[in-house]
mmCIF file as Biopython writes it, N, C-alpha, C and O atoms, coordinates in Angstrom:
data_model
#
loop_
_atom_site.group_PDB
_atom_site.id
_atom_site.type_symbol
_atom_site.label_atom_id
_atom_site.label_alt_id
_atom_site.label_comp_id
_atom_site.label_asym_id
_atom_site.label_entity_id
_atom_site.label_seq_id
_atom_site.pdbx_PDB_ins_code
_atom_site.Cartn_x
_atom_site.Cartn_y
_atom_site.Cartn_z
_atom_site.occupancy
_atom_site.B_iso_or_equiv
_atom_site.auth_seq_id
_atom_site.auth_asym_id
_atom_site.pdbx_PDB_model_num
ATOM 1   N N  . UNK A ? 1  ? 0.805   -1.263 -0.044 1.0 0.0 1  A 1 
ATOM 2   C CA . UNK A ? 1  ? 0.036   0.000  -0.018 1.0 0.0 1  A 1 
ATOM 3   C C  . UNK A ? 1  ? 0.783   1.215  -0.034 1.0 0.0 1  A 1 
ATOM 4   O O  . UNK A ? 1  ? 0.434   2.151  -0.753 1.0 0.0 1  A 1 
ATOM 5   N N  . UNK A ? 2  ? 1.891   1.275  0.784  1.0 0.0 2  A 1 
ATOM 6   C CA . UNK A ? 2  ? 2.802   2.457  0.878  1.0 0.0 2  A 1 
ATOM 7   C C  . UNK A ? 2  ? 3.230   2.785  -0.480 1.0 0.0 2  A 1 
ATOM 8   O O  . UNK A ? 2  ? 3.134   3.949  -0.867 1.0 0.0 2  A 1 
ATOM 9   N N  . UNK A ? 3  ? 3.714   1.827  -1.273 1.0 0.0 3  A 1 
ATOM 10  C CA . UNK A ? 3  ? 4.371   2.160  -2.574 1.0 0.0 3  A 1 
ATOM 11  C C  . UNK A ? 3  ? 3.372   2.744  -3.530 1.0 0.0 3  A 1 
ATOM 12  O O  . UNK A ? 3  ? 3.780   3.396  -4.491 1.0 0.0 3  A 1 
ATOM 13  N N  . UNK A ? 4  ? 2.066   2.548  -3.325 1.0 0.0 4  A 1 
ATOM 14  C CA . UNK A ? 4  ? 1.100   3.077  -4.249 1.0 0.0 4  A 1 
ATOM 15  C C  . UNK A ? 4  ? 0.424   4.345  -3.734 1.0 0.0 4  A 1 
ATOM 16  O O  . UNK A ? 4  ? -0.377  4.970  -4.429 1.0 0.0 4  A 1 
ATOM 17  N N  . UNK A ? 5  ? 0.773   4.718  -2.472 1.0 0.0 5  A 1 
ATOM 18  C CA . UNK A ? 5  ? 0.112   5.914  -1.907 1.0 0.0 5  A 1 
ATOM 19  C C  . UNK A ? 5  ? 0.709   7.186  -2.567 1.0 0.0 5  A 1 
ATOM 20  O O  . UNK A ? 5  ? 1.912   7.243  -2.824 1.0 0.0 5  A 1 
ATOM 21  N N  . UNK A ? 6  ? -0.045  8.085  -2.807 1.0 0.0 6  A 1 
ATOM 22  C CA . UNK A ? 6  ? 0.322   9.323  -3.462 1.0 0.0 6  A 1 
ATOM 23  C C  . UNK A ? 6  ? -0.058  10.457 -2.572 1.0 0.0 6  A 1 
ATOM 24  O O  . UNK A ? 6  ? -1.252  10.648 -2.344 1.0 0.0 6  A 1 
ATOM 25  N N  . UNK A ? 7  ? 0.849   11.219 -2.054 1.0 0.0 7  A 1 
ATOM 26  C CA . UNK A ? 7  ? 0.645   12.282 -1.209 1.0 0.0 7  A 1 
ATOM 27  C C  . UNK A ? 7  ? -0.081  13.340 -1.964 1.0 0.0 7  A 1 
ATOM 28  O O  . UNK A ? 7  ? -1.004  13.953 -1.428 1.0 0.0 7  A 1 
ATOM 29  N N  . UNK A ? 8  ? 0.316   13.593 -3.250 1.0 0.0 8  A 1 
ATOM 30  C CA . UNK A ? 8  ? -0.287  14.653 -4.052 1.0 0.0 8  A 1 
ATOM 31  C C  . UNK A ? 8  ? -1.739  14.387 -4.323 1.0 0.0 8  A 1 
ATOM 32  O O  . UNK A ? 8  ? -2.531  15.329 -4.360 1.0 0.0 8  A 1 
ATOM 33  N N  . UNK A ? 9  ? -2.121  13.163 -4.511 1.0 0.0 9  A 1 
ATOM 34  C CA . UNK A ? 9  ? -3.526  12.770 -4.732 1.0 0.0 9  A 1 
ATOM 35  C C  . UNK A ? 9  ? -4.325  12.875 -3.396 1.0 0.0 9  A 1 
ATOM 36  O O  . UNK A ? 9  ? -5.494  13.262 -3.397 1.0 0.0 9  A 1 
ATOM 37  N N  . UNK A ? 10 ? -3.713  12.547 -2.339 1.0 0.0 10 A 1 
ATOM 38  C CA . UNK A ? 10 ? -4.372  12.635 -1.016 1.0 0.0 10 A 1 
ATOM 39  C C  . UNK A ? 10 ? -4.575  14.048 -0.684 1.0 0.0 10 A 1 
ATOM 40  O O  . UNK A ? 10 ? -5.649  14.383 -0.185 1.0 0.0 10 A 1 
ATOM 41  N N  . UNK A ? 11 ? -3.645  14.924 -0.912 1.0 0.0 11 A 1 
ATOM 42  C CA . UNK A ? 11 ? -3.805  16.345 -0.664 1.0 0.0 11 A 1 
ATOM 43  C C  . UNK A ? 11 ? -4.909  16.869 -1.617 1.0 0.0 11 A 1 
ATOM 44  O O  . UNK A ? 11 ? -5.777  17.612 -1.159 1.0 0.0 11 A 1 
ATOM 45  N N  . UNK A ? 12 ? -4.911  16.537 -2.838 1.0 0.0 12 A 1 
ATOM 46  C CA . UNK A ? 12 ? -6.024  16.957 -3.717 1.0 0.0 12 A 1 
ATOM 47  C C  . UNK A ? 12 ? -7.350  16.591 -3.218 1.0 0.0 12 A 1 
ATOM 48  O O  . UNK A ? 12 ? -8.282  17.393 -3.274 1.0 0.0 12 A 1 
ATOM 49  N N  . UNK A ? 13 ? -7.484  15.337 -2.699 1.0 0.0 13 A 1 
ATOM 50  C CA . UNK A ? 13 ? -8.785  14.931 -2.219 1.0 0.0 13 A 1 
ATOM 51  C C  . UNK A ? 13 ? -9.174  15.640 -1.032 1.0 0.0 13 A 1 
ATOM 52  O O  . UNK A ? 13 ? -10.342 16.008 -0.906 1.0 0.0 13 A 1 
ATOM 53  N N  . UNK A ? 14 ? -8.269  15.877 -0.108 1.0 0.0 14 A 1 
ATOM 54  C CA . UNK A ? 14 ? -8.571  16.567 1.110  1.0 0.0 14 A 1 
ATOM 55  C C  . UNK A ? 14 ? -8.918  18.112 0.871  1.0 0.0 14 A 1 
ATOM 56  O O  . UNK A ? 14 ? -9.695  18.730 1.599  1.0 0.0 14 A 1 
ATOM 57  N N  . UNK A ? 15 ? -8.270  18.653 -0.207 1.0 0.0 15 A 1 
ATOM 58  C CA . UNK A ? 15 ? -8.597  20.104 -0.547 1.0 0.0 15 A 1 
ATOM 59  C C  . UNK A ? 15 ? -9.999  20.072 -1.154 1.0 0.0 15 A 1 
ATOM 60  O O  . UNK A ? 15 ? -10.745 21.013 -0.882 1.0 0.0 15 A 1 
ATOM 61  N N  . UNK A ? 16 ? -10.432 19.106 -1.934 1.0 0.0 16 A 1 
ATOM 62  C CA . UNK A ? 16 ? -11.731 18.972 -2.457 1.0 0.0 16 A 1 
ATOM 63  C C  . UNK A ? 16 ? -12.785 18.818 -1.385 1.0 0.0 16 A 1 
ATOM 64  O O  . UNK A ? 16 ? -13.836 19.459 -1.433 1.0 0.0 16 A 1 
ATOM 65  N N  . UNK A ? 17 ? -12.496 17.954 -0.404 1.0 0.0 17 A 1 
ATOM 66  C CA . UNK A ? 17 ? -13.369 17.797 0.710  1.0 0.0 17 A 1 
ATOM 67  C C  . UNK A ? 17 ? -13.476 19.061 1.571  1.0 0.0 17 A 1 
ATOM 68  O O  . UNK A ? 17 ? -14.556 19.345 2.089  1.0 0.0 17 A 1 
ATOM 69  N N  . UNK A ? 18 ? -12.475 19.769 1.726  1.0 0.0 18 A 1 
ATOM 70  C CA . UNK A ? 18 ? -12.453 21.035 2.399  1.0 0.0 18 A 1 
ATOM 71  C C  . UNK A ? 18 ? -13.350 22.022 1.681  1.0 0.0 18 A 1 
ATOM 72  O O  . UNK A ? 18 ? -14.147 22.703 2.326  1.0 0.0 18 A 1 
ATOM 73  N N  . UNK A ? 19 ? -13.250 22.114 0.450  1.0 0.0 19 A 1 
ATOM 74  C CA . UNK A ? 19 ? -13.991 23.108 -0.405 1.0 0.0 19 A 1 
ATOM 75  C C  . UNK A ? 19 ? -15.514 22.658 -0.309 1.0 0.0 19 A 1 
ATOM 76  O O  . UNK A ? 19 ? -16.366 23.526 -0.118 1.0 0.0 19 A 1 
ATOM 77  N N  . UNK A ? 20 ? -15.844 21.448 -0.426 1.0 0.0 20 A 1 
ATOM 78  C CA . UNK A ? 20 ? -17.212 21.035 -0.460 1.0 0.0 20 A 1 
ATOM 79  C C  . UNK A ? 20 ? -17.892 21.152 0.988  1.0 0.0 20 A 1 
ATOM 80  O O  . UNK A ? 20 ? -19.046 21.555 1.135  1.0 0.0 20 A 1 
ATOM 81  N N  . UNK A ? 21 ? -17.111 20.785 1.973  1.0 0.0 21 A 1 
ATOM 82  C CA . UNK A ? 21 ? -17.716 20.798 3.320  1.0 0.0 21 A 1 
ATOM 83  C C  . UNK A ? 21 ? -17.594 22.159 3.988  1.0 0.0 21 A 1 
ATOM 84  O O  . UNK A ? 21 ? -18.412 22.453 4.860  1.0 0.0 21 A 1 
ATOM 85  N N  . UNK A ? 22 ? -16.683 22.968 3.661  1.0 0.0 22 A 1 
ATOM 86  C CA . UNK A ? 22 ? -16.374 24.206 4.337  1.0 0.0 22 A 1 
ATOM 87  C C  . UNK A ? 22 ? -15.700 24.059 5.677  1.0 0.0 22 A 1 
ATOM 88  O O  . UNK A ? 22 ? -15.549 25.038 6.407  1.0 0.0 22 A 1 
ATOM 89  N N  . UNK A ? 23 ? -15.305 22.894 6.000  1.0 0.0 23 A 1 
ATOM 90  C CA . UNK A ? 23 ? -14.611 22.596 7.262  1.0 0.0 23 A 1 
ATOM 91  C C  . UNK A ? 23 ? -13.189 22.925 7.137  1.0 0.0 23 A 1 
ATOM 92  O O  . UNK A ? 23 ? -12.609 22.709 6.073  1.0 0.0 23 A 1 
ATOM 93  N N  . UNK A ? 24 ? -12.534 23.476 8.231  1.0 0.0 24 A 1 
ATOM 94  C CA . UNK A ? 24 ? -11.182 23.903 8.275  1.0 0.0 24 A 1 
ATOM 95  C C  . UNK A ? 24 ? -10.324 22.708 8.698  1.0 0.0 24 A 1 
ATOM 96  O O  . UNK A ? 24 ? -10.067 22.490 9.881  1.0 0.0 24 A 1 
ATOM 97  N N  . UNK A ? 25 ? -9.877  21.917 7.658  1.0 0.0 25 A 1 
ATOM 98  C CA . UNK A ? 25 ? -9.144  20.732 8.001  1.0 0.0 25 A 1 
ATOM 99  C C  . UNK A ? 25 ? -7.750  20.888 7.448  1.0 0.0 25 A 1 
ATOM 100 O O  . UNK A ? 25 ? -7.448  21.769 6.643  1.0 0.0 25 A 1 
ATOM 101 N N  . UNK A ? 26 ? -6.920  19.987 7.923  1.0 0.0 26 A 1 
ATOM 102 C CA . UNK A ? 26 ? -5.450  20.024 7.534  1.0 0.0 26 A 1 
ATOM 103 C C  . UNK A ? 26 ? -5.425  19.331 6.205  1.0 0.0 26 A 1 
ATOM 104 O O  . UNK A ? 26 ? -5.763  18.147 6.183  1.0 0.0 26 A 1 
ATOM 105 N N  . UNK A ? 27 ? -5.065  19.924 5.094  1.0 0.0 27 A 1 
ATOM 106 C CA . UNK A ? 27 ? -4.963  19.216 3.773  1.0 0.0 27 A 1 
ATOM 107 C C  . UNK A ? 27 ? -3.681  18.659 3.466  1.0 0.0 27 A 1 
ATOM 108 O O  . UNK A ? 27 ? -3.432  18.295 2.317  1.0 0.0 27 A 1 
ATOM 109 N N  . UNK A ? 28 ? -2.840  18.559 4.397  1.0 0.0 28 A 1 
ATOM 110 C CA . UNK A ? 28 ? -1.471  17.913 4.144  1.0 0.0 28 A 1 
ATOM 111 C C  . UNK A ? 28 ? -1.742  16.433 3.584  1.0 0.0 28 A 1 
ATOM 112 O O  . UNK A ? 28 ? -2.594  15.724 4.120  1.0 0.0 28 A 1 
ATOM 113 N N  . UNK A ? 29 ? -1.094  16.053 2.640  1.0 0.0 29 A 1 
ATOM 114 C CA . UNK A ? 29 ? -1.299  14.639 1.996  1.0 0.0 29 A 1 
ATOM 115 C C  . UNK A ? 29 ? -0.555  13.579 2.637  1.0 0.0 29 A 1 
ATOM 116 O O  . UNK A ? 29 ? -0.596  12.448 2.151  1.0 0.0 29 A 1 
ATOM 117 N N  . UNK A ? 30 ? 0.143   13.831 3.711  1.0 0.0 30 A 1 
ATOM 118 C CA . UNK A ? 30 ? 0.856   12.628 4.333  1.0 0.0 30 A 1 
ATOM 119 C C  . UNK A ? 30 ? -0.096  11.637 4.815  1.0 0.0 30 A 1 
ATOM 120 O O  . UNK A ? 30 ? -1.217  11.983 5.187  1.0 0.0 30 A 1 
ATOM 121 N N  . UNK A ? 31 ? 0.288   10.429 4.829  1.0 0.0 31 A 1 
ATOM 122 C CA . UNK A ? 31 ? -0.595  9.245  5.117  1.0 0.0 31 A 1 
ATOM 123 C C  . UNK A ? 31 ? -1.304  9.331  6.469  1.0 0.0 31 A 1 
ATOM 124 O O  . UNK A ? 31 ? -2.486  9.021  6.618  1.0 0.0 31 A 1 
ATOM 125 N N  . UNK A ? 32 ? -0.465  9.794  7.491  1.0 0.0 32 A 1 
ATOM 126 C CA . UNK A ? 32 ? -1.010  9.775  8.825  1.0 0.0 32 A 1 
ATOM 127 C C  . UNK A ? 32 ? -2.146  10.845 8.938  1.0 0.0 32 A 1 
ATOM 128 O O  . UNK A ? 32 ? -3.194  10.613 9.540  1.0 0.0 32 A 1 
ATOM 129 N N  . UNK A ? 33 ? -1.866  12.038 8.316  1.0 0.0 33 A 1 
ATOM 130 C CA . UNK A ? 33 ? -2.921  13.063 8.327  1.0 0.0 33 A 1 
ATOM 131 C C  . UNK A ? 33 ? -4.144  12.654 7.575  1.0 0.0 33 A 1 
ATOM 132 O O  . UNK A ? 33 ? -5.253  12.950 8.020  1.0 0.0 33 A 1 
ATOM 133 N N  . UNK A ? 34 ? -4.002  11.978 6.443  1.0 0.0 34 A 1 
ATOM 134 C CA . UNK A ? 34 ? -5.105  11.536 5.625  1.0 0.0 34 A 1 
ATOM 135 C C  . UNK A ? 34 ? -5.941  10.537 6.450  1.0 0.0 34 A 1 
ATOM 136 O O  . UNK A ? 34 ? -7.166  10.654 6.486  1.0 0.0 34 A 1 
ATOM 137 N N  . UNK A ? 35 ? -5.270  9.514  7.141  1.0 0.0 35 A 1 
ATOM 138 C CA . UNK A ? 35 ? -5.975  8.612  7.943  1.0 0.0 35 A 1 
ATOM 139 C C  . UNK A ? 35 ? -6.718  9.298  9.138  1.0 0.0 35 A 1 
ATOM 140 O O  . UNK A ? 35 ? -7.885  9.008  9.400  1.0 0.0 35 A 1 
ATOM 141 N N  . UNK A ? 36 ? -6.090  10.103 9.765  1.0 0.0 36 A 1 
ATOM 142 C CA . UNK A ? 36 ? -6.676  10.729 10.977 1.0 0.0 36 A 1 
ATOM 143 C C  . UNK A ? 36 ? -7.796  11.623 10.622 1.0 0.0 36 A 1 
ATOM 144 O O  . UNK A ? 36 ? -8.774  11.739 11.360 1.0 0.0 36 A 1 
ATOM 145 N N  . UNK A ? 37 ? -7.668  12.269 9.488  1.0 0.0 37 A 1 
ATOM 146 C CA . UNK A ? 37 ? -8.814  13.225 9.062  1.0 0.0 37 A 1 
ATOM 147 C C  . UNK A ? 37 ? -10.073 12.408 8.622  1.0 0.0 37 A 1 
ATOM 148 O O  . UNK A ? 37 ? -11.207 12.825 8.857  1.0 0.0 37 A 1 
ATOM 149 N N  . UNK A ? 38 ? -9.845  11.294 8.012  1.0 0.0 38 A 1 
ATOM 150 C CA . UNK A ? 38 ? -11.021 10.533 7.498  1.0 0.0 38 A 1 
ATOM 151 C C  . UNK A ? 38 ? -11.479 9.327  8.247  1.0 0.0 38 A 1 
ATOM 152 O O  . UNK A ? 38 ? -12.523 8.765  7.915  1.0 0.0 38 A 1 
ATOM 153 N N  . UNK A ? 39 ? -10.696 8.870  9.317  1.0 0.0 39 A 1 
ATOM 154 C CA . UNK A ? 39 ? -10.882 7.598  9.945  1.0 0.0 39 A 1 
ATOM 155 C C  . UNK A ? 39 ? -12.233 7.287  10.540 1.0 0.0 39 A 1 
ATOM 156 O O  . UNK A ? 39 ? -12.627 6.121  10.555 1.0 0.0 39 A 1 
ATOM 157 N N  . UNK A ? 40 ? -12.948 8.250  11.021 1.0 0.0 40 A 1 
ATOM 158 C CA . UNK A ? 40 ? -14.165 8.082  11.572 1.0 0.0 40 A 1 
ATOM 159 C C  . UNK A ? 40 ? -15.422 8.277  10.647 1.0 0.0 40 A 1 
ATOM 160 O O  . UNK A ? 40 ? -16.560 7.930  10.963 1.0 0.0 40 A 1 
ATOM 161 N N  . UNK A ? 41 ? -15.100 8.825  9.566  1.0 0.0 41 A 1 
ATOM 162 C CA . UNK A ? 41 ? -16.237 9.172  8.574  1.0 0.0 41 A 1 
ATOM 163 C C  . UNK A ? 41 ? -17.117 10.248 8.729  1.0 0.0 41 A 1 
ATOM 164 O O  . UNK A ? 41 ? -17.911 10.565 7.844  1.0 0.0 41 A 1 
ATOM 165 N N  . UNK A ? 42 ? -17.013 10.886 9.908  1.0 0.0 42 A 1 
ATOM 166 C CA . UNK A ? 42 ? -18.017 11.965 10.181 1.0 0.0 42 A 1 
ATOM 167 C C  . UNK A ? 42 ? -17.810 13.216 9.231  1.0 0.0 42 A 1 
ATOM 168 O O  . UNK A ? 42 ? -18.770 13.924 8.926  1.0 0.0 42 A 1 
ATOM 169 N N  . UNK A ? 43 ? -16.560 13.461 8.784  1.0 0.0 43 A 1 
ATOM 170 C CA . UNK A ? 43 ? -16.384 14.580 7.833  1.0 0.0 43 A 1 
ATOM 171 C C  . UNK A ? 43 ? -17.081 14.406 6.553  1.0 0.0 43 A 1 
ATOM 172 O O  . UNK A ? 43 ? -17.429 15.389 5.899  1.0 0.0 43 A 1 
ATOM 173 N N  . UNK A ? 44 ? -17.315 13.137 6.141  1.0 0.0 44 A 1 
ATOM 174 C CA . UNK A ? 44 ? -17.977 12.826 4.821  1.0 0.0 44 A 1 
ATOM 175 C C  . UNK A ? 44 ? -19.419 12.740 4.925  1.0 0.0 44 A 1 
ATOM 176 O O  . UNK A ? 44 ? -20.064 12.595 3.886  1.0 0.0 44 A 1 
ATOM 177 N N  . UNK A ? 45 ? -20.043 12.815 6.107  1.0 0.0 45 A 1 
ATOM 178 C CA . UNK A ? 45 ? -21.551 12.732 6.303  1.0 0.0 45 A 1 
ATOM 179 C C  . UNK A ? 45 ? -22.286 13.990 6.251  1.0 0.0 45 A 1 
ATOM 180 O O  . UNK A ? 45 ? -23.508 13.998 6.401  1.0 0.0 45 A 1 
#
């Protein structure tokens, strides 16, 4: 999984989510931030 992970794509996804939801989230594309931001699913609901 790590070899296929793209920080650029993760950042792009988080920026899109931030734009759509209006939430002030960290849009850093690193794997830990991506996981922490989306792990419980509440941001997407």
